[in-house]
N, C-alpha and C positions, 0 to 999 in steps of 0.2 A: 504494500500500500504506500501511497504518497500523501503526506500532509503538506499543504501549502499555506503559508501565512503571508497575506498581502499587507505590507507596510505595518508590521507589528510594532507596538509602542512600548510595552512594558517588559523589561528583561526577565523578570521572575516568571511571567507567563510563558515566554518563549523557552526558558530553561526547563520549566516543568513539562512543556510539550516535547522538548527534545528528549527528556528522560522517558516519556511515554513512547516516543518513536523508537528509542533503543530497545525498550522492553518488548515491543511488538515487531521489531525488524522492519520498521517503516522508514522511509526516506523523508527528511524534512527539507522543504524548499522555502527560502526566505526571499521575498520580493521587496526591494528597497523603495523608498527610504526606510531605514530602521530607526526606531526611537532610542537606540542604544548602540554601543560598540560590542562586537562579538567576543571581546576579551573582558567584558565588564564582570566585576565580582558577583553582582547579584544574579547575573545570568548563569554563571558557573555554580554558584551556591544552590540555585534551584535545580540545576541539572545534576547536582552531586558529582560523584566520580564517574558518571556515565558519559559526560559530554565528549570525551576523547573517542568513544566508540560510535558516536553519531555520524551517520551519513547525511551531511548538511550541504545544501547547494544554494548559492546566493546569486540573485539576478538584479540587474540595474533597474528594471521596470517590468511591468506585466507583458509588454511586447516581447522582450527578450525571453521571458519565461515560456511564452507560447512558441517562439522560434526554436528554442532548445528542447522542447518537448512536443514535437509535431505529432498530431493524431492522438494526443492524450485525451482520455475520457475523464472529464472534470466535472465534479459536483460542486455547487456553490452554496455554502451554508449561509443562510440569511434569515432573519426573523420575518421577512416579507414573502416567503415562498408559499406556493399553493400546496405542495406535497411535504409530508414529514420525512425525516431521514430514514424511517423504517419502511417507507413505501417504494423504495427503489432497490434494484439488484446491483450489488457491488461485485466487481471482479478483483482479482489479486493485484492487478497493475493500475487500478483506478486512482485518481487524484481527488482529494477533498480540499477545497479552497476556503479559507476563513479570512474575514476582513479584519482591519485594525480595531482595537478595543473601543475607540471613541466614535467611530462612524460606520464600521462594517465595510462591506465590499461596495465600491462605487456603483451607483445605479446604472451608469453607462455599460458596465460589464454585466450587470444582472439582466437588463432588458435584452441583451444579445444572447442570453443563455437561459431563458425562462424555463424551459423544459428540464433543465438540469439543476434548478434551484431547489434546495431542501431546507427544512426548518425543524427546530426542536420545539415541540408543543410546550406552552407555558401560559400562565394567566395573562389576560389582555393588558392589565395594568403594569406588567413587568416589561422593561425595555429589552433586556437581554440577560444571558448568563455569562459567567466568567469564561474567557476565551479558552483557558486550559481545560476547564470542565467540559465545555462544548466539544472540543477536539476529542477528548476521551470518550464521551457519549457516542459520537458519530463513528469514530474509528473502531470502537469495540463492537458496534452493530455490524459494521462492514466485515470485521474479522469473524464474528459469530456466524454470519451468512456463509463463510468459507470454512466452517467447522474448526476455527482457530488453528488452521493448518500451520504447522511449523512451530507452534507454541507449546510450552510445557503442559502436559495433560494432567499430571498428578502433583498435588502440593506436598511438600515435605516439611516436617517440623525441624527446628534447629537442633535441639538436644535429644528429643525422644522420638519414638516411632509411633505411628497410629496403631491402635490395637489390632486393626485388621491386617497390619503388616508384620505383627509379632510372631 
């Protein structure tokens, strides 16, 4: 899977999303301008010691992202979509694009991709969810649809064994 952040602003959100990408084997794509430097301490702190394992790709703008990923099947996460994130079929090489924290994805991009826009249901009086939480919700639904292929199937305790394993 591919997670795309269009002009992310908050380093701790991006760090958290990077950690989620490492845990799921997903690629993180960052479209500039970024609201932080990639070596910023808060970015690294949120990503813990996983950041060095992250496959992260950076683009100067949305146009460059499209040029370097021709034919990409992209879903656009927005609070304004007709379909929910659970109503679409995801494939293992699909991209899920999220907008910046303060404004979301520009409407010029949304209107050109209406059929691929998805939303997370929430109460009408709420404007949006935290970006890192939104990425996790949608990404894990996409992975669930693929039977969590390639991800650890059984949880292990740190010190003890489950009774069923004894």
